[in-house]
C-alpha positions as a printed Julia matrix, in Angstrom:
321×3 Matrix{Float64}:
 -0.2     0.23   -0.24
  1.26    3.66   -1.0
  1.79    6.16    1.98
  0.8     9.48    0.98
  2.18   10.61    4.04
  5.76   12.54    3.39
  6.59   13.62    7.13
  9.34   11.32    8.71
 10.73   11.97   11.93
 14.48   10.44   13.04
 14.22    9.68   16.61
 17.18    9.84   19.2
 19.87   10.87   17.2
 23.53   11.74   17.54
 24.43   15.48   16.45
 28.33   15.65   16.02
 31.06   18.11   15.12
 33.49   16.03   12.95
 37.2    17.32   12.63
 38.25   14.98    9.9
 42.05   14.07    8.76
 43.16   12.64    5.88
 46.61   10.74    5.62
 47.81    7.67    3.91
 47.84    5.4     6.73
 47.49    5.24   10.93
 49.94    6.56   13.19
 51.8     3.86   15.02
 51.88    3.97   18.64
 54.02    7.4    19.3
 54.07    8.61   16.27
 53.13   11.61   14.3
 52.54   11.03   10.8
 51.92   13.91    8.44
 48.3    13.71    6.87
 47.51   16.0     3.52
 44.24   17.65    4.17
 41.83   18.45    6.81
 38.13   19.26    7.33
 35.0    19.72    9.21
 31.37   18.82    9.1
 28.21   17.93   10.51
 27.22   14.62   11.49
 26.13   11.8    14.02
 24.26    8.76   12.67
 20.78    9.71   12.54
 21.71   13.14   11.71
 23.34   12.09    8.82
 20.04    9.95    7.49
 17.84   12.82    8.53
 19.67   15.32    6.02
 20.16   12.26    3.45
 16.57   12.05    3.08
 15.66   15.72    2.88
 18.26   16.31    0.48
 16.02   13.75   -1.38
 13.2    16.32   -1.04
 11.71   14.23    1.99
  9.89   16.73    4.81
 12.25   15.43    7.86
 11.63   16.42   11.52
 14.76   15.42   13.63
 14.88   14.99   17.58
 18.47   15.98   18.88
 19.76   17.78   21.46
 23.26   20.22   20.85
 25.22   22.11   23.33
 24.67   25.21   24.36
 27.96   26.28   22.41
 29.16   28.02   19.2
 29.41   24.21   17.04
 25.27   23.83   18.68
 24.62   27.21   16.98
 26.4    26.11   13.6
 24.53   22.61   14.18
 21.07   24.12   14.0
 21.97   26.67   11.4
 22.73   23.56    8.89
 19.79   21.66    9.52
 17.6    24.67    8.66
 19.54   25.09    5.47
 18.83   21.33    4.84
 15.25   22.33    4.98
 15.27   20.03    8.05
 12.59   20.81   10.98
 14.27   21.39   14.14
 11.58   22.2    16.58
 12.7    19.15   18.53
 16.16   19.58   18.57
 16.89   21.1    22.03
 20.15   23.26   23.42
 21.63   21.85   26.95
 24.15   22.97   28.98
 26.94   20.29   27.8
 29.59   20.67   24.64
 27.82   19.67   21.1
 28.99   15.92   20.51
 32.38   15.7    18.65
 33.65   13.12   16.63
 37.42   12.68   15.27
 38.0    11.12   12.14
 40.73    9.99   10.47
 40.54    8.91    6.36
 42.88    6.71    4.39
 43.66    6.84    0.81
 41.96    3.46    0.6
 38.93    5.24    1.6
 38.67    3.1     5.01
 38.15    5.29    8.33
 38.24    5.42   11.75
 36.45    7.31   14.31
 36.14    8.62   17.86
 33.3     9.99   19.6
 32.51   12.27   22.42
 28.53   12.31   22.78
 28.35   15.27   24.85
 24.66   16.96   24.56
 23.47   13.38   22.93
 23.34   11.69   26.53
 20.64   14.03   27.55
 17.36   12.45   25.21
 15.46   10.54   27.07
 11.56    9.02   27.09
 10.37   12.8    27.86
 11.84   13.99   24.2
  9.41   10.81   22.91
  6.24   12.05   24.79
  7.14   15.71   23.65
  7.19   14.89   19.97
  4.15   12.49   20.56
  1.63   14.41   18.23
  4.4    14.83   15.67
  5.27   10.94   15.58
  1.35   10.09   14.89
  1.36   11.76   11.51
  4.78   10.93   10.02
  5.18    7.53    7.82
  8.81    6.27    8.43
 10.45    6.29   11.91
 14.2     5.74   11.72
 15.89    4.84   14.98
 19.79    3.99   15.87
 21.43    2.5    18.97
 23.71    5.62   19.45
 21.31    6.8    21.95
 19.91    5.75   25.06
 17.86    2.81   24.7
 14.69    2.69   26.83
 13.91    6.07   24.59
 14.43    4.24   21.72
 12.63    1.63   22.53
  9.09    3.61   23.73
  9.21    5.32   20.3
  9.27    2.37   18.58
  6.26    0.65   20.76
  3.96    3.98   20.21
  4.9     4.59   16.29
  2.75    2.5    14.02
  3.88    3.25   10.76
  7.15    1.62    8.98
  9.97    1.5    11.43
 13.75    0.93   10.68
 16.38    0.5    13.11
 20.02    0.82   12.19
 21.89   -1.29   15.11
 24.73    1.0    14.95
 26.34    0.73   17.6
 25.48   -3.22   17.79
 25.12   -5.42   20.63
 26.47   -8.67   21.64
 23.04   -9.42   22.94
 20.57   -7.25   21.7
 17.3    -6.38   24.11
 14.4    -8.15   22.59
 12.15   -5.25   21.97
 15.08   -4.25   19.53
 14.71   -6.88   17.6
 10.66   -7.17   17.42
  9.3    -4.32   17.04
 10.75   -2.49   13.58
  9.41   -3.27   10.26
 12.96   -3.12    9.11
 16.42   -4.37   11.15
 18.95   -2.65    9.35
 22.75   -4.05    9.8
 25.7    -4.09    8.34
 28.15   -6.99    7.98
 29.98   -6.53   11.38
 26.82   -5.82   13.55
 25.05   -9.01   12.26
 28.4   -11.01   12.89
 28.51   -9.22   16.35
 24.59   -9.91   16.82
 24.78  -13.38   15.58
 27.87  -15.07   16.8
 28.87  -15.69   12.97
 31.94  -14.83   11.14
 30.76  -13.02    7.63
 32.32  -12.97    4.52
 30.13  -14.13    1.71
 27.6   -14.07    0.84
 25.93  -17.58    2.22
 26.98  -16.41    5.0
 25.05  -13.2     5.17
 22.28  -15.46    4.35
 22.84  -17.52    7.51
 22.95  -14.49    9.45
 19.69  -13.25    7.97
 17.99  -16.16    8.57
 19.25  -16.69   12.67
 18.31  -12.35   13.14
 14.43  -13.26   12.01
 14.67  -16.39   13.85
 15.73  -14.67   17.46
 13.12  -11.51   16.37
 13.47   -9.85   13.99
 10.36   -9.01   11.18
 12.45   -8.09    8.46
 16.18   -8.21    7.92
 18.32   -5.6     5.55
 21.73   -6.74    5.75
 24.25   -4.37    3.58
 27.28   -5.53    1.99
 29.2    -2.62    0.8
 30.47   -2.91   -2.73
 28.45   -6.08   -2.8
 24.92   -4.48   -2.22
 22.43   -6.04    0.35
 20.93   -9.21    1.71
 16.52   -9.16    1.96
 14.39  -11.14    3.92
 11.42  -10.95    6.09
  9.87  -13.93    7.77
  8.88  -16.89    6.52
 10.19  -16.16    2.83
 13.41  -16.63    0.75
 16.59  -15.01    0.97
 17.32  -12.25   -1.92
 20.58  -10.48   -2.73
 20.17   -6.99   -4.19
 23.59   -6.3    -5.86
 25.11   -2.97   -6.45
 27.28   -0.73   -9.33
 30.73   -1.48   -8.94
 32.82    1.64   -8.14
 36.1     1.98   -9.39
 37.4     4.65   -7.22
 36.9     4.84   -3.6
 37.28    8.48   -2.21
 35.85    8.21    1.24
 33.65    5.99    3.01
 32.5     8.06    5.55
 28.38    8.36    6.08
 27.72    5.44    3.41
 25.91    3.4     5.13
 24.07    6.69    6.43
 23.11    7.57    3.11
 21.9     4.16    2.61
 19.43    4.41    5.4
 18.0     8.22    4.36
 17.55    7.08    0.84
 15.96    3.79    2.23
 13.65    5.75    4.27
 12.82    8.04    1.18
 11.88    5.35   -0.98
  9.84    3.77    1.33
  7.27    6.6     2.06
  7.68    7.55   -1.61
  7.54    4.16   -3.04
  6.1     1.89   -0.77
  4.04    0.5    -3.34
  6.84   -0.65   -5.46
  9.19   -3.96   -4.61
 10.96   -3.16   -1.26
 14.21   -5.15   -3.23
 13.48   -1.81   -5.49
 13.79    0.11   -2.71
 16.76   -1.14   -1.51
 18.62   -1.59   -4.67
 18.14    2.1    -5.14
 19.89    3.04   -1.82
 22.54    0.73   -1.91
 23.14    2.5    -5.51
 22.82    6.26   -3.96
 25.33    4.83   -1.65
 27.7     3.5    -3.44
 27.77    7.17   -5.33
 28.43    8.93   -2.06
 31.71    7.07   -1.92
 33.21    9.34   -4.23
 32.9    12.04   -2.1
 34.48   13.64    0.01
 32.81   14.43    4.23
 29.63   12.69    5.54
 26.42   15.28    4.72
 28.48   17.18    1.71
 28.25   13.85    0.33
 25.05   12.82   -0.34
 23.01   13.79   -2.93
 20.25   16.0    -4.02
 17.27   14.87   -5.43
 17.82   16.35   -9.16
 21.42   14.43   -9.18
 19.65   11.28   -8.58
 16.99   11.39  -11.14
 17.95    8.92  -13.12
 18.11    6.21   -9.72
 14.36    7.74   -9.32
 13.67    6.45  -12.61
 14.94    2.72  -12.26
 13.15    2.53   -9.29
  9.77    2.97  -10.31
 10.74    0.95  -13.67
 11.84   -2.44  -11.83
 14.99   -2.24  -13.39
 17.46   -3.68  -10.2
 18.58   -6.71  -10.47
 17.32   -9.63   -7.57
 19.01  -13.3    -6.56
 17.6   -15.62   -4.52
 20.09  -17.24   -2.47
């Protein structure tokens, strides 16, 4: 059934100002290493996903906290410039979250996060946004923030919900498995949650089936350059490949580009096969690694018109595993 509502809420999301250093490799302990460039930007998984969705033209709302500092002011300004509703973004007496990122020439990255203001998110924030929640078509949550608040949001929400299991837990609370419409994990997250080694598509299939067995309603397991795996309870497991990218520049935020795009497609194209929506989100995420930065690497809808047409025309290949 197609959902015409175009308002999304991205609940309990980190807002992070990131400082990215670009270097040929990681320094050894005690070593000083010359990098070749530096950038600052705005991040946090949920905030990234919200901006990725908003850039595609969706009507997005964000529930988050920023610090009562210059970075908090800058973050609010950035969200407004991205056409995100900041009615539920609150300034608190703490520092705005900070991330220190090192990006290697290979495109791989390592990240250290200091949560700051994000630590004050709570169940009260769900209740404060209850009326807005009831009007939303898609709810996206992550595991960066207080779990009781995330569970409260997923419990109250009646539309399509996506839980991005980042960071993953070895022993995931049962509610986080059973409440979301879609459980979205990458290889490392699925490996931790299932205690399985995931190297191949068949490994991913086994992991997806195990996640369904322990309570998930449906599983989307992203495989980077290999696309994604999708399955629902009592149904087959499918592989949706993605286009090969010849030159990878920066993988930071590619997973968030996928989730944000997926939320957009779930609302705008919910009448089309889920595998087609996943295929389109995979392609957008793959293309984002050819740009530097996080939110700066996300696409405007005018840049992905061909992908929008592909979703409508059912062109993405799907293989049963």
